[in-house]
C-alpha positions in Angstrom: -38.4 68.3 28.1 -37.4 64.8 29.3 -40.1 62.2 28.5 -40.3 59.3 30.7 -41.9 56.0 29.6 -43.0 53.6 32.4 -43.2 49.9 31.4 -44.4 47.3 33.9 -42.8 43.9 33.3 -44.3 40.5 34.1 -43.6 37.3 32.2 -42.2 39.3 29.2 -38.8 37.8 28.8 -39.6 36.7 25.2 -40.7 40.2 24.1 -37.7 42.1 25.7 -35.3 42.0 22.8 -37.9 43.5 20.4 -39.0 46.0 23.0 -35.4 47.3 23.7 -34.9 47.6 20.0 -38.1 49.6 19.6 -37.1 51.8 22.5 -33.7 52.5 20.9 -35.5 53.8 17.8 -37.8 55.9 20.1 -34.7 57.4 21.7 -33.3 58.4 18.3 -36.6 60.0 17.4 -36.7 62.0 20.7 -33.0 63.1 20.2 -31.9 62.0 23.7 -34.9 63.3 25.7 -36.1 59.8 26.6 -36.0 58.0 29.9 -37.5 54.5 30.3 -38.4 53.1 33.7 -38.9 49.3 33.7 -40.7 47.9 36.8 -40.3 44.2 37.2 -43.4 43.1 39.1 -42.2 40.0 40.8 -41.9 38.2 37.4 -41.1 34.5 37.8 -39.1 34.3 34.5 -35.8 35.8 33.6 -37.0 39.3 32.9 -35.0 41.0 35.7 -31.7 39.2 34.7 -32.2 40.1 31.0 -32.9 43.7 31.7 -30.0 44.0 34.2 -27.5 42.9 31.5 -29.1 44.5 28.4 -29.7 48.0 29.9 -25.9 48.6 30.4 -25.5 48.8 26.7 -28.6 50.7 25.7 -28.3 54.3 24.3 -31.2 55.7 26.4 -31.3 56.5 30.1 -33.2 54.0 32.1 -34.2 52.8 35.6 -34.8 49.2 36.7 -37.1 48.8 39.6 -37.7 45.4 41.0 -40.6 44.9 43.3 -40.3 42.4 46.1 -43.2 40.3 44.8 -46.2 40.5 42.4 -48.3 43.5 43.4 -50.2 43.8 40.2 -49.9 45.9 37.1 -51.4 49.0 38.5 -49.1 49.1 41.5 -46.1 48.4 39.3 -47.2 51.5 37.2 -47.3 53.5 40.4 -43.7 52.4 41.3 -42.6 53.6 37.9 -44.4 56.9 38.1 -42.8 57.5 41.6 -39.4 56.8 40.2 -39.5 58.6 36.8 -37.8 62.1 36.5 -39.4 63.4 33.2 -41.5 66.5 32.9 -44.0 64.4 30.8 -44.6 60.7 31.0 -46.3 57.9 29.1 -47.3 54.4 30.2 -47.1 51.4 27.8 -47.1 47.6 28.1 -44.0 45.4 27.5 -45.8 43.1 25.1 -45.7 45.6 22.2 -49.4 45.2 21.6 -49.5 49.1 21.7 -47.1 50.5 19.1 -44.1 52.4 20.8 -44.7 55.2 18.3 -47.7 56.1 20.3 -45.4 57.5 23.0 -44.1 60.0 20.3 -47.8 61.1 19.7 -48.4 61.4 23.4 -45.4 63.6 23.9 -46.3 65.8 20.9 -49.8 66.3 22.2 -48.7 67.1 25.8 -46.1 69.6 24.6 -48.8 71.7 23.0 -50.1 72.6 26.5 -53.6 71.9 25.3 -54.2 69.0 27.9 -52.9 67.6 31.1 -53.5 63.9 30.3 -53.7 61.9 27.1 -55.2 58.4 26.6 -54.8 55.9 23.9 -58.2 54.7 22.5 -58.4 51.6 20.4 -59.6 52.3 16.9 -59.2 48.6 16.1 -57.6 45.5 17.6 -56.3 42.2 16.4 -57.2 40.2 19.5 -59.1 36.9 19.3 -62.9 37.3 18.7 -64.0 36.1 22.1 -61.6 38.5 23.8 -62.9 41.4 21.6 -66.6 40.6 22.4 -66.0 40.3 26.1 -64.1 43.5 26.1 -66.8 45.3 24.2 -69.6 44.0 26.6 -67.6 45.0 29.7 -66.6 48.5 28.6 -70.2 49.1 27.3 -71.7 48.3 30.6 -69.0 50.1 32.5 -69.4 53.3 30.5 -73.3 53.2 30.9 -73.4 52.3 34.6 -70.1 53.5 36.3 -67.9 56.2 34.4 -69.7 57.6 31.4 -66.6 59.5 30.1 -64.7 56.4 29.5 -63.7 55.7 25.9 -65.7 52.9 24.1 -62.8 50.4 24.0 -61.4 51.1 27.4 -57.9 52.5 28.2 -54.6 50.5 28.4 -52.0 53.3 27.8 -51.9 56.9 28.9 -49.6 59.8 29.6 -49.6 63.1 31.4 -47.8 66.0 33.0 -45.7 66.1 36.2 -48.7 67.7 37.9 -51.0 65.0 36.9 -48.5 62.4 38.0 -48.2 63.9 41.5 -52.0 64.1 42.0 -52.4 60.5 40.8 -49.7 59.2 43.2 -51.3 61.1 46.0 -54.5 58.8 45.7 -53.3 55.8 47.6 -56.4 53.6 47.3 -56.3 50.0 47.5 -58.5 47.6 45.4 -59.0 50.4 42.9 -58.0 50.9 39.3 -55.3 53.5 38.3 -57.2 54.2 35.0 -60.5 54.9 36.9 -58.6 57.2 39.3 -57.1 58.9 36.2 -60.6 59.8 34.9 -61.9 60.6 38.4 -59.2 63.4 38.7 -60.5 65.1 35.6 -57.9 67.7 34.2 -57.9 68.6 30.6 -57.9 65.3 28.6 -57.2 64.4 24.9 -57.7 61.0 23.2 -55.2 59.5 20.6 -56.6 56.6 18.5 -54.3 53.6 17.7 -54.6 50.0 16.4 -54.0 47.3 19.0 -51.6 44.7 17.8 -51.8 40.9 18.2 -49.5 39.6 20.9 -46.4 38.2 19.3 -44.5 36.7 22.3 -45.7 34.4 25.0 -49.1 34.4 26.7 -50.8 37.2 28.5 -51.0 37.2 32.3 -54.6 38.6 32.0 -56.3 35.6 33.3 -60.1 35.1 33.9 -59.5 35.6 37.7 -57.6 39.0 37.1 -60.4 40.0 34.8 -63.1 39.3 37.4 -61.0 41.1 40.0 -60.6 44.1 37.7 -64.4 44.1 37.1 -65.1 44.1 40.9 -62.6 46.8 41.7 -63.7 49.0 38.8 -67.3 48.8 39.9 -67.1 48.9 43.8 -64.4 51.6 43.8 -66.3 54.1 41.6 -70.0 53.4 42.0 -72.7 52.7 44.6 -74.7 51.0 41.9 -74.6 47.6 43.6 -76.0 48.9 46.8 -78.7 50.8 45.0 -79.7 47.7 43.0 -79.8 45.8 46.3 -82.2 48.3 47.7 -84.3 48.0 44.6 -84.4 44.3 44.8 -85.3 44.5 48.5 -88.2 46.8 47.7 -89.3 44.5 45.0 -89.0 41.6 47.5 -91.2 43.4 50.0 -93.9 44.0 47.3 -93.7 40.4 46.3 -94.0 39.2 49.9 -97.2 41.2 50.3 -98.6 39.8 47.2 -97.8 36.3 48.2 -99.3 36.9 51.6 -102.6 38.0 49.9 -102.6 34.9 47.7 -101.9 32.6 50.7 -104.6 34.3 52.7 -107.1 33.9 49.8 -106.2 30.2 49.4 -106.5 29.6 53.1 -110.0 31.1 53.3 -111.1 29.0 50.3 -109.5 25.9 51.8 -107.1 25.2 48.8 -104.1 24.8 51.0 -103.8 21.2 52.4 -101.0 22.1 54.8 -101.6 25.5 56.2 -98.7 27.9 55.7 -96.3 25.4 54.1 -96.1 26.8 50.5 -95.9 30.4 51.7 -93.3 29.6 54.3 -91.1 27.7 51.9 -91.2 30.4 49.1 -90.5 33.2 51.6 -87.6 31.5 53.3 -86.0 30.6 49.9 -86.4 34.1 48.5 -85.4 36.1 51.4 -82.5 33.7 52.3 -81.1 34.2 48.9 -81.7 38.0 49.0 -79.9 38.3 52.5 -77.0 36.3 51.2 -76.7 38.5 48.2 -76.9 41.7 50.3 -74.3 40.5 52.7 -72.0 39.7 49.9 -72.3 43.2 48.3 -72.0 45.0 51.6 -69.1 42.8 52.5 -67.2 43.9 49.3 -67.4 47.5 50.3 -66.4 46.8 54.0 -63.5 44.6 52.9 -62.2 47.4 50.7 -62.6 50.0 53.4 -60.8 47.7 55.8 -57.8 47.2 53.4 -57.4 51.0 53.1 -57.3 51.4 56.9 -54.3 49.1 57.3 -51.8 51.6 56.0 -49.6 49.1 54.3 -47.5 50.4 51.4 -49.1 49.7 48.0 -45.8 48.3 46.7 -42.3 47.4 48.1 -39.2 48.0 46.1 -36.5 45.4 46.5 -34.0 46.9 44.1 -33.5 50.1 42.1 -30.8 50.6 39.4 -30.2 53.7 37.4 -28.4 53.4 33.9 -27.3 56.7 32.3 -27.3 55.5 28.8 -24.5 53.7 26.9 -21.8 55.1 29.2 -22.8 52.2 31.6 -22.9 54.6 34.6 -25.1 52.9 37.2 
């Protein structure tokens, strides 16, 4: 059975030589059953040029998909899944923080027929301490409040069958997360632990802004918790308003308020003004996401698609 490996590429020119060497070793281990789909996600470096030249001489079959601009890692993975031809597939990053040998384990587990999707779970990681702490905090809250079946350390790599891939591609939601949709689909699932390596080349593109966007997408796409929290805060605000009204009335009767109504008016305006702004912001997040999904624009645009049939340099 052909095994397809999908690799999104963005600012990874420094790691590409090591990545190609690792994939060549993976090809030998799989005895020719490997196909690699590289998706260059509008990368501003020379990743596309390097891959165009290097893939001609590689022993494994490969595809090179170049998107017209940067659409994001999840959309790049979607493009790769749409292009790959294998009966089984795996997704890995181009920075080699996940060991390529993990793809061999994915294939072995999927070939047993005991599951439809396999996810890599971090048994350990060599990331900097602040990154580890933030990751642990985020995934701990996410598991408790949004999707309880998520692994403790989150999911960066996964694989599955052709049926799973077709179902996943059929979910064309914007402002969502592909991994969240993967768990929403269900299917029979297995976990494979691995040790996440320290990044050896360049700097990651996972900026603070991208992390915040991922947090919002992960929360608003799979939970109504923000709206429920807003309702709870609104209810608490009403109770507090009645309590303040009782206090103001008592002070007014006893003559302890020099300027009638000033304190109560100021407190209520500040409180409910902030509450209204918060409510509009939360509801606006849901409305904006619904609006984006009604536009019907494609999730990604392919500018170029090359196919290399191994070392014969047939393209």
